[in-house]
N, C-alpha and C positions, 0 to 999 in steps of 0.2 A: 504492499501500499503505499503511496506518495505522502509525501508532506500534505500536499493540495486535498489529497483525497481524505486523510484524516481530521485536516480543519472541516472540508466538508461535512463529513460524517458527526465531527462536533458539533458544530453549527446548525443541523437537522436535530439533533438528541435535546441541544437547549431550547430549541422552539417548541419542539412536541411535549417537553417538560413543562413549558410553561401554559403551554394552549390549555392543558389539564388543569392548572392550577389558578385558572382565571375567578376575580372577583370582581362583581357589578361598583363597588366602590373605588377601588383600586383602577378598574378600567378608566372611569370617569377622571381620576386624578391624572393618571398618565396620558390621557389623550388632552387633558388641558395643558399638561408640562409639556407635551410634544411640538406644541404651537412654538415656545420660546426659541425652537431651532430654526423654525422656518426661514427662507431665505426672503420671503414676501415679506413678515414680519421685521425683519432685520433692515432690509431695505427701505421700508417706512420710517422706523426708528432712526436711521443713517441720514435720510433726508431732514426728517426732523431736527435732529441734534445738529446738522451742517447749518441749518437757518440760526441757531444760536450761536455755533462754534466751526467756522469753516474747516477748521484744523481737523475735527474728526473725520470728515469726508477725505481728506486726503490721506490723514496717517492709521485711519480705520477701514472707512467702507469702501474706498477705490482698492487697496490690497485685498479685502475681504471677497470683491468682486471679481478677482483676477483668480484668488484660491478657488473659488466656486466655479469661476468657467473651467480650473485644471480639473478639479474633482467631477466635473460634468461630463468632460472630454474621457476621464476615466471609465466613468458609469459606461459612455457610450461604446468605447472599447471593449471592456470586460464583458458588459450586456449581461449580467447574472440577474435570473430571475429572483424576483422578492419569495418569502415565505408567503402562503395563502392562509389569508383570515379575512375574507370578504366584510365581515360586520364592523371591522377594527380599521381597515388599511383602504386607504383610497390613493396612494400612491400610483403614478403610471411609470415613471422613470425606472430602469436598471436598476438593482438593489446595490452593487459595489461600485465605491464606498456610500456610507450613509451622508447625504447633505445637511442634516439635521446635526449630525455628530460633528461634520467638518466646521459648520457655523457656529454653534454653540462654544467648541472648544477653541476656536479660532478667536470671538467675543471673550471669551474669559480670559485668555491669555492677554489680549491686545487691554481691554480695559483695565486690569487687575496691575498693568504695567503701567496705566495714566492714573490709577488711582489705589494703591496698593491695601489702603484698608478694607477695601471691597473683595479681594482676592477671595478670602474663604466664602462668602456667598455667592461669588460668578462660577466659582468651580462648583460649587455644591449644584447650582442649577444646570452647569453644564451637565455636570454627571449625571442629574436625574434625565435632563435630556435623551441622554446616551442610553441609559435605561428603561426609557420609554419605547425607544425606538425598538428594542428588542420584545420586551414585555408585551408590546401590540401586535409583534409579528410582522412588523414593517421591514425588520433587517435582521440579517443572522449576525452573531455577534462579531464575526469577522469584518462585516461590514462597518460598524460602530467603530472598533480599533482602527481599521485602516482611515477611517472619516475621520475620526479623532486625531489622529497621528499628522495626517496632511493639515488639517487645523492649526495644532501647536506647531509643528514645526514654520508653516507658512508665517503664524503668526510673531514666531522668532526671528524672522529676517528683517535685516536694517531695512525696510521698506522706504523711511524717509531718505535715504540717499539714493533712491529711483527717481523720485519727483522732486 
């Protein structure tokens, strides 16, 4: 068995395990939390923050958009099917990597660098988004790990020297 086969098998077991243990109130909680990692919500807040401080656009949201475009390119190249749970999942893009994990991890790193006192809350929120994606069967665990890794690595780049 190859490493990729082992990862895929582990991913399927994790999703199957969680599907058997769903709880209505937890579904509602994670459905709400998962929205925090939405590229649309992040874009909306990015434009809103840019009206207050244009530096947010240059230092946070332009790099996020570039990172998201890269992640979407990986999605198209890999073209991995999502786990199926029609009651909870409405995403139609390929599964790998998780865009929600990428977005929330990127923002946690970037905003915690700008406001270090907020880091615990930001990383807790990003972690909750990542967990929600697997719990809701929108992604496999490896999708979330890859998305989060891309987000963290990109947020750690010296983007300010690029603009």
